[in-house]
N, C-alpha and C positions, 0 to 999 in steps of 0.2 A: 307185578310186572318185573320187578327186580329179581325175584325168586325164579321166575320163568326164564329170564335171560341168563341167570347163573346156571340153570340146568341145561339150557341150550348150548352153553359154552363147552360143556363136557368136562369142566375142571372141578366140579363139585358133585359129591354124592348127595342123595336126597336128605339123608340125616344131617349133613353139614348145612345144607340150605335151610332146613327146618330150624336148626339151632341159630343160625345167623338171622333168621326171620323172627326170632323170639319165642319159638315153640320149644317146650321142654320135651315133648314127645312127638316123634316123626308122624305117628298116626294122626295126631290132631292137625298137623300141618297138611298132611295128605287130604284129610277131609275138607279142610278150608280151601285148599287149592282146587279140589274137584268142584266144590260148591261155587267158587268164583269163576273158574275157566270152563267147567263142564267136562273135564277129562282129568285123568290121573297124572301126576307128575312123572310117573314111570314111562308114560307114553312119549314124553319129551326125550328121555334118556334113550329110548328105542330109536327115535328119529335121529338123534345125534349119532348113535352107533351105525345106523344105516348110511348116513351121510359120510361118515368116516370110512366105512367099508367101500363105498362107491368112489371116494376120492383116491383110495389106494388102487382100485381097479383102473381108474383113469391114468394114474401115474405109471402103472404097469404097461398099459397100452401105449403110452407115449414112449416109454423105453423101448418097446418092441419096434415101433415105427422108426426109431433112430438107427437101428442096426441094419 
């Protein structure tokens, strides 16, 4: 769960989370993550990127409505 939260924060790369979780190889972390959660850790990075992109669009729209 902590690794999942680290990935969702967008502050860490998968290799960093793997290392902080005690894995020597990111591929082993990825396999364990998928076995536990049922999806790859990369999918969380994609969700974070999509959320970040949407937040930028909302900010742009807010700026437009102020003018």
